[in-house]
N, C-alpha and C positions, 0 to 999 in steps of 0.2 A: 228740612235741615240744609241749611245753606250755606256753603263753603267755598271760602275767595282763594283762589290759586294766584301767585304772586311768581313771578319767573323775573327775579333782577340782574340784571348786569352790573359795568362798573358808571354805568352813566344813563342808563336806559332800565324801565320797570315794566314789564306787560303783567296785566291780571285778569281774571275772568270771576266773576261772579255765578256760582252756578248751584240752583237747587238739585239738590240731591233724591227730593223726590219723586221726579221726573228726569232726571240729572238731563235739564234744561238751561242752558248759558241766558242770566238777567239781566247781565252785565259785563262790559267788557271794556280795558281802555289801557291806553299808552302813558307812561311818563319818559318824555325826551329830554335828554341834555341835562341831566342830574348833575350837578356839581361845574356846570358852565353856564355861560351867560343865554340867555331867550331862552330858560326851563319853560316844559309846554306840555300840558295832559289834555288828553280827549277819549273822550267815553260816549259810548256808544249803548243804551238800556232800550229793551225792549216796548217798544211802541210810543220811544220818549224823541225827542231830540238831541241831535249831540249836543254834546257838552267840552267845552273849549276853556282851560283855564291859562292863563299866562301868568305866571308867578316865580320867585326864585327858589330853587331847589337844592341849597347849597352842601346837604346829605339828602340819604333814605328816611332818614324821618321825616324830613319835610314834604317828601315824595310820600312816604304813606300816610301822611295826616291828610295831601290835600285828595288822593285817594277814597280818603273816610266821608270825606268833605264833597266829592261828587257822587258818590256811594247814595251821600244822602242829601243830597239836594233834592231841596220842595217839589218843584217843578219835574225835573228832568231827571231825578235819578232813579235808585232801586228798591231800596229801604227806608223803613219810617226812624227806626234806632238800630243802634252798632251793634245791640243787643240780637237782633235777629240772624249774626255772623256768628255761626257757633264754631268755625272752628278756621284754621289757615295750613293749606298747604302750600309750601316753598319746595320747591325748583333747585337743587343744588348739582352743582357738575360732579364734584368729585367723592368718594367715600374710601376711597384709599386701602385700607385693610381692613378697617378699622368697624366697618358695618357692610354687612352682608343684605339688611333689607332696607326700608325705610324706621324712620327712627320718628318718636315723638320729643322734642328739643328741651333739654332741661342745659344748663351751664357746663356740664362733664361732658354734652353732646357736641356744645359750642366752642369749646376747647380741643375737643378732637379735630373736630374741622379747620380750624384754624393751625391747628399741627400739620394738617395738609396742603396747605396755601403752595406750596412747594410746587407740587402736582398739577395744579392747576392755577398759577401765579398770575390770570388774565381775568380768571372770571369768579376765582373763589372770594377774593376780598370783595368786589359787590354781592355777593349771594349770601357770607356771611354778614357786611352790613347791614344786607337788607331784612334781615331775620334779627337782629338784634334791633332795628329802628320799631320793627314789627312791634316784638317785644315790652319795646316801650310805650306805644301809643295803644295796643289794645291787649287785653285779658280774657285769653281763650286760650285753648289747646293749641299748639302747632306741630306741624308733622316736617320734617325735613325727606323729599324723595328724590334720590341722587340717579344722575344719569348713567351711572356704570354700575348699577347693582346688579341689574338682570341677570349682567354678563360673570356674576360671581360664582356660578354654576361651571363654568368652563374647570377645564380638570388639569394640570400644574402643567400634562406636556403640551397641552392648547396654549397656555399664556407663558410660560418661560422662553427667558432669550436666552441666545448659547452667549451668555457671556459668563464669568466667573459669578457662581451662586453667593459668594460672601457681598456681589453689590445688591443680591436681589434682597439679602437676609438686612443687611443694612442700611437700603439707598430705597427700597420696595420699586425697583426696577422692573418690571413685567407689562405685559398687555394688559389693558382694564378693559377697555372697549367701553362707547360712547352710544348717546340716541335709546339707552336703556329703554326711556318711556314708551317709546315709539314701537320697539321692537315687543316691547310687553303686552301693547295695546295688541299688536296684531297678532301676536299669539294667541290670544285670547277670542279676540272674534274668528280666526281661524279655526279656533275648535269648534267652536258654535256652526260655523258652516261643514265644517270636515266631519261634524258627528264625532267629535274626542281627538285629543292630542295626537296628531303627526309627527313624520319630517316634515321639516319646514327648510324653505332657502328664503328670509326674510329680506328685500330688496328696498330699505328707505334712500332714495335717489332725492338729494337737495342741492342747492351750494355747497351742503356737507354732505355726504356719504357717506352709509357701509350698511352693509349685509351681516347676517346671522345664520350663524346653525342651530337650527332647534330641533329638540328630540326630547318628545314627551312631555314638551310643556316647558324646558328647560335650556337654558344657551349652552352649546358645547363650543364652539367658536365664535372668533368675529371678526371683522377686517379692520378697523380702526386700534391701537395699539397702546402705548404710553398715553404719548395724545391722539387727537384725533387728525394729527398728519398724515396718520399710517394708512396702509390701504389702496383702494380704488383712487384713480384720477377725480378730481373734484371741481367747482368751479373756480377757487384760488390757490387749491390746495396740490402739490404734486402727487401725491400716494408714494405708493412703495417707488424707493428709489435708492440706486448703490449709495453706501457713504462713503466712499471713495470718491465718487462725483461730487458730491457735495464739497469735497477739499477742495476738488482742483475747479469747481465751479468761483468760489472763495478765492483762491489765488486768483482766479481771471478777472473777476471782477474787484477787486482789494476789498473785501467783505468778511468781517471775522463770524465764527462761530453763531454770538447770536444774532447777528445780522442775515447769515444766510436762513435761519431758520427762519425769519419774520421772511423772508424772498420766498421760501418754497408755503410757505402757509399763505401768503398778499400776493404774489407775484406769477404765481405758475398755475397747474392744471388748465383746465379753459380757457381759462382769460389767455394766459403764456403760450401754447400753442396756437389756436386761433389769431391770440394779434388785435382781437375785434371787442370779447366783452367774457366777463363768467357768467354770463346771464346763456343758457341751454336755449331759452327763444330766441336771442339774436345768433346765435350761431346756427342753429337750425334756418334761420331765413337767408342766413348770407350761404351756406350750403344748401340749400335751395335753388338761389340765383348761380351756382356755379365755383365759390370760391373754395378750392381746393384744400385750402389750409382749416376750414371748417368744417369740411366732409372729413379731416385728418382728422379735428377735434372729435368728432361724433363717433367717428370708426373705433377710436381710441379710450371714448370714456366704454363702449357697449365692449369691445373685445375683451378689455382689464375686468367688468364687472363679467362676461362669460367665462373668462379664467376660474375669478371666486362661485362660482354656480359649480363649477367643476368638481374643484378641490374639495367643496363643501359636502357636492352629492357622495364624493369616496370618503370623506369626513363620518356622514351618517350612514352608510352603506345603504345608497337610494334614496330618493326623498320621494314624498307623496306630493308634497304641491311647493311650489314658487309664488312669492306673492313681490308685487311689485306697491310699493307707499310712498310719502313724499311727492313733492312738486313734480319733479322729474318724472319720479315712478307712477305718480297717478295720470301726468300730463304731457308726456312726450311716447308719442308712439314709435317714432324714429330710433329712441334710446330699447324700446322696448324689442323691436324689433331686430335690433342690432344685437341685443343678448341672447333672445331665444334664436335666434337662424343657427341651424346643424346642431340642437339641442336634441333631435333626435332618438339617438344611441341613448338617450335617459328614460324614454317611453314619453317624450313630448309628443303632444298633437298639437300643434300652435296655430290659430286662425290666424292667417297673419292681415287678412280683410276686416274679419272683425276689430282688431286691435287698433287699426285707424277710426274708428268710429263705435268705441265700447258704451255701452248701454249705462248712463248716470245709475249706481246703487249700489247700497251697504257692501256689494258682492258685485264686481264687474267681472264674470268671467272671460279668460280670452283663449281658453282651451278648447278643443272639438271634443264633444260627447266621448267620441271614441279614446280621448288620451290616458295612458294608464297614470301620467304627472297632471296634476290638475296645474291650472297657471292662473292668476287674478289679478285686479286693483283691488284692495283695499284702504279705503282713506284713514289716513292717521290721528288721536284724538289722545295727542300726548294729556293734554289738561284735563282731560277725563280720568285719566289713568292717577294723575296726582290727587285730583277730588277722591277716586275711590277709595286708594293708599289712606288718605287721611279720614275720609269718613270710618273706615274699619280700623284704625288706629285709635280715632279718639270717640269710638262709641258710648265708653263707659267714663269717660271725662266729661263729656258737654255737661253744663249745668243747664 
């Protein structure tokens, strides 16, 4: 069974073709500049030369047609017939409160997704457009896997804001959480490693970062909120900030509210504090050279993650394992060290020397054998989660 995993944005489309017999990626590619001049598709398939196609993509439909063309390429493709693709799994940003889990696509599902565009206006139109385009060019079952549904198990006391209840009832203003596919994957891998579901704090750290508190395999709290802007400081996102400060800054910079939201999303975080870059690697290099703002930036990132680790340990009533994942979580010993300093009170005996050069494995343990709380790096695989969900939901639908 081969499943095509699609992750579409407003002007891009990433994809992987996965053979579910062994969960191996047999091809992956990227369509760039959809709806723009200079549209480009690049694809790599196992044992084949890279395919590069420059062709107009005025909509996602043309992009999907090029994806199939590349996959079917006689010399450097991955399949001989489109019939080899059993199903398609789509990554979709927002479920709202309409879906608590992944769902097979039909017209009713699409209608509900369109109703939720207001909850994710930057991503949802591209997500939906790609799903509709896929349905036009392929006649196979399709599944929507949402970024938000893993967090649907949060109790109301965790996801509600301190605002009039009517605003939640009428406009669904609440914490939703994101990066759900990553948090779900890590939850499953941690259960294998630990021999069952435990109390986990998962730190998905990248240009966008979020933490989750997971108990018995279910999310009970997470850091991102109504949008991905809430929570820890990120590459260009501010994370938590006093709303009154937003009004104050807006008045000083002569920016209206929508402009301020863009500012907090695009110009703040590591980029804003360091004045150097949104890339943790660039900031780390500058810190090593003695740049004081770069050092401050790393200290702030680590400190704010550490605060949430402590808060989530309280929510869980203790913690059995702390997991790092994502580009920064997997590759930045400097951030991991700052997060784990002073966590002995939790029962953590962190191996700071091992942290500098962890072994490269499915689970890279960073805690000492004596540690009551295990600490590890587990590389994430969001596409595989989408493929697995798609396989499970379409097993009885595949022709």
